N, C-alpha and C positions, 0 to 999 in steps of 0.2 A: 460673360467675362472671358477674356482671352486666356487660354490655358498657359501655364508656365512652361517655358522651353526647358527641355532636359539638357543639362550640361555634361552628362556622362552617358555611358551605355545603358540600354534598357535594363530594368530590374531583372528580367529573366536571364539576360546574357550575363549580368554580374553574378547572379546566383549560380549559373552553370559554371562560370569561371572559378567561383569559390569551391564548388563541388569537385571540379577537376584538380584544383590545387590541393584540397584535402586528401583526395585519392592518391595523388602523387607523393604527398608527404607520408601517407601510410605505407605506400609501396617502398619508398626509400627506407623507412624504418624496418620493414620486413627484410628488405635487401641487406641492410647492415646486420641484422640479427642472424640471418642465414650465413653471411660471410664470416662472421665471428664464430658461429657454431662450426662451420667447416674447418676453420683455423684451429679451434680448440680440440676437436676430435682428431685432427691431423697430428697434433702434438701427443695425444694419448696413444693412438694406434694407427700410425701412418700406413703400414703394410696392409692391415686388415681393411682400412677405409678405402684404399686404392682399389682393391679387388671387389669389395662390396658395392662401391659406387659404380664401378664399371659394369658389373653383371646385373645389378638391380635397377639403378637409375638410367644407365646407358640405353637399354632397349626402348624404354618409354620416350626418352629424348629423341632417339633416332627416328622412331616411327611417327611421332607427333610433328617433328620438324619436316620430315619428308611430306607429310600430309599438308602442312602449311605452305611449303614451297610449291607443291603441286597446284594449289588453289591460286597461286600467284604466277603461274607459268614459269616457275624456277627463275624469275627475273631475267628471262631470255626474250628476244624479239618474237620468237615463235616457239610454241611448246614442242614442236618436232625436233628442235635442236638438242633437246635433252637426250635423244637417242644416241647421239655421238658421245655425250658424256657418260651415258650408261655403258656403252661398249668399252670405253677407256677404263672405267671402273672395273668392269668384268675382266678385262685383260689383265689389269694390275692385280686383281684378286687371285687369278690363276697362275700368274708368272712366278717363277722360283728364283729369278736373278734379281739381286738387290738393285743393281744399276738400272736395269731395264724397268723395274718397278718404279724407281724414281723418275725415269724418263717419261713413263706413261702418266704419272701423276702431274709432273711438270707440264706436259703437253695438255692435260685436261685443264689446268689452271690458266695457261696461256690462251687456250681456246675460249674459256669462260670470260677472261678479261677482254678478248677481242670482240665477243658478241655482246657483252653486257656493259662494259665500261668505256668503250671508245665512242666518240661523238661524230666522227667523220672518217672518210676513207684515208685521209692523210694521217690521222692518229693511228688508224689500224696498221698502216704501212710502217710507221715509226715503231709501233709496238712489236710487229713481226721482226723488224731488223734488230731491235734490242734483244728480243727473246732468242733469236737465232745466234747472236753473238754470245749471250750468256750460256746457251746450250753447248756451243762449241768449246767455250772455256771449261765448262763442267766435264765435258767428255775427255778433255786433255788432262784434267786434274783429278784423277781417280783418288778417292772414291766419292767425289763431290755429289754425283747424282744419287748414289746410294744413301748418303747422309741426308740429302734433301728429301728423298723418299721416306726416310724414317721420321724426320722432324715435321714435315708438312702436315701429315694427318694426326700428329700427336701434339707436341708442344706449341707449334705455330697455330694449329687450329684451335686448341682449347684455351690458349693464353693470348697470343698476339691478336688474333681476330676478335676475341672477346674484348680486349682492350680497345680496339678500334670502334666496336659497337658502343662500348661504354662512353668513349670520348665523344662520338657523334651525338649520342643521346643527351649527354650533359650540355653540349654546345647548343643543340636545338632547343632544349628546355631552358637554357640560360640558368642552370640550376647549380647553386653552390653545394648543396648536399650531394648531388651526383658526382660533382668534381671531387668532393671529399672522399667518396667511395672509391674512386680510382686511386687516390693517394693511399688510402687504407689497404687496398688490394696490393699495391706495389710494396708497401711497407711490410705486409705479411709475407710476401715472397722473399724480401730481403732478410727479414728476421729468421725465416726457416733456413735460409742458406748460411746465415752468420751463426745462428745458434740452433742447430738441428736437434730434434728429439733423440732420445736414446734408441738404440737398435733393438731393444727388448720387444718381444711380440706377445700378444695375448693368445693368438691362434697361430702357432708356428707353421701349420700347413698353408695358411694364406700367404705368409712371407715367402715360402718356397714357390708358390704359384706366381706371385708378383715378380720374383726374379726370373722365372721361366719366360713370362710373356711380356715383361717390360724391360728386360735386361738389355735389349738392343738400343734403347734410347740413350743411356749413358755412353754406350760405345759410339753412337753418332755424335754426341756432344764432345766426347774425347777427341774424335777425329777432327771436329770443327775447330776446337780450341787448342789442339796440339797436346792433349793430355790422354794418351792411350791407356793409362791405368785407371780411368774412371770406371766405377762399378755402381750397381744399384744399392748404395748404402742408405743409411737413414736420411741423409741430407737430400739426395735426389729423389728418394721415395716420398719424403714429405712434400717436396716440391710438386711431384706428379699428383700425389693424393689431394693436395689443396686445389691445384688448378683444375683438375678433372672434376672434383666434387663441386667446386664453385661454378664451373662451366655448366654443369647440369642444372644446378639450382637457379642460376641466373636465367636459364631458359624457362624454367617452370614459373618463376615469379613475373614473367613478362606476359602471362596469359591475358591479363586485363588490358595490357597496353596494345599488343599486336593481334589479340583475339585469335590466337592459334587454337584455342579450345572450342571455338564456335564451329563445330562440324556435326554432320548427321549422326544419329545413334548407330547406324550400321557401320560407319567408319570407326566409331569408338570401339565397337565390338571387335572389329578386325585388328585394331591397334592393341587392344587388351589381349587378344589371343596370341598375336605374334610376340608381344613383349613377354607375356607369361611363359610361352613356350621356349623362348630364347633363354630366359633366366633359369627355368626348370631344367632345360637340357644341360646347362652348365653344371648344375648340382648332380645330375644323373651321370654325365660323362664330361668332366671338365675340359678334356682335350678337344672333343668334338664341339662342346658348347662354346669354348673360346674361339674356335675357328669360325663358327656361325656368327658370333658377336663381332669378330674382326671384319668379316665380310659385310655385315650390316652397317657397322661403323664406317667402313671405307665408302660404301655407297652414299651414305648421308654426307660424308665429307666432300665427295666429288660433286654431288648435286648442290651443295651450298657454295661452291666456288664462284658462280656468277654473282651471288649476293656479296661474297667476300671482296671480289674485285671491284664491284660497284661501291661498296662502303669505303674501301681504301681510296678510290678516286675522289669520293665526296669529302673524305677527311683531308686529302691532299688539296682539294679546292679551298676548303676552309682555312687551312694553314697558309696556302699561297695568297689568298685574298687578304688575310691578316697581315702578312709580311708586306704586301704591296701598299696597304693603307698606311703602314709606317714609313715606307720609303718615299711615297709620292709627295708628302709635304716638303721633304728635303730637296725636291727637284724644282720647287718654286723659286724663280730668280729673286735675288735680294732687292728689296724695295717694292715688290709687287705683292699683292694679297690675292687669295683665291677669288675674290669677287671684284678685283680691280679691272682696269681697262688698258693694261699695258700691252696686251697682245695685239696682233694685226686685226683680228676680227672683233676685239673687245670682249672676248669670252674669258672665263677664268683660266688661269695658267695651268691648273691641274686638269688632267684628262678625265673625261667621264668614263665610268666603267660600263 
């Protein structure tokens, strides 16, 4: 007898697809639970959560992400290019001038975009022209570079770039739950800004530490929006607490997706020692510990710039392609159809991508 022809994918492939779908639904559910947990704890103790997340979750995130980036050549054409980024990060960590700090970080981001996100020499030249013009504008508009230097490794890194990755993930998976997570995340930020928690603290010492080490962020926001009176009150503290905590948790739950935890035991040992030492040093001498954490955080921020630039370009491509698909049908002349023979060559009136 002739075997029946299959009308669908093989059973093994269908089974694998179902397993992946179930895993994604489980990850989305965990994702939502962690996001809501971060939001809830933020409302209860925003000052304490900001400090605890930074000193406890931060080092593990920084070291594991640097490890993951290293295995992927930092998303650069050549691994040796990372030396230039490392030197810029080191210079920024040692410099004591806010404007020059911002200039070095901005330079590291432009270099990363040039190496990782441009597809041709022409694109690279256009990027350099645009970056030079923006740099000149920021130099003439003090304290623009200082503001950029304060916001790029903080709010922009933990919130804007996180949103870009979430949007790309939702689009690639064509996932309604992941799109809903983005809406919930933005709604949480809006709710914290509109209805901030009280300024009461469970551990007053943590509130003082938060103001000491995150107090420059509201100053930068105040300079950006023309509100010089902004301070690290409960509204801005809750914003930082939520986006920082969620930024760390969002990385941890991606272990099954991007396999950042698949590393040799020896590297895990090194990560554990560095992370524990960084956190322990903070509780031993919080001034020195915070300095170490800031340096480690800055290094990981700069090393992630190529991936950030690449993701921003990819999201721009997605948005641009979507806009063009909506515009092109309107360009078809009246009386012709995309499959008609009204053109000279008899080809469809719409252009092929």
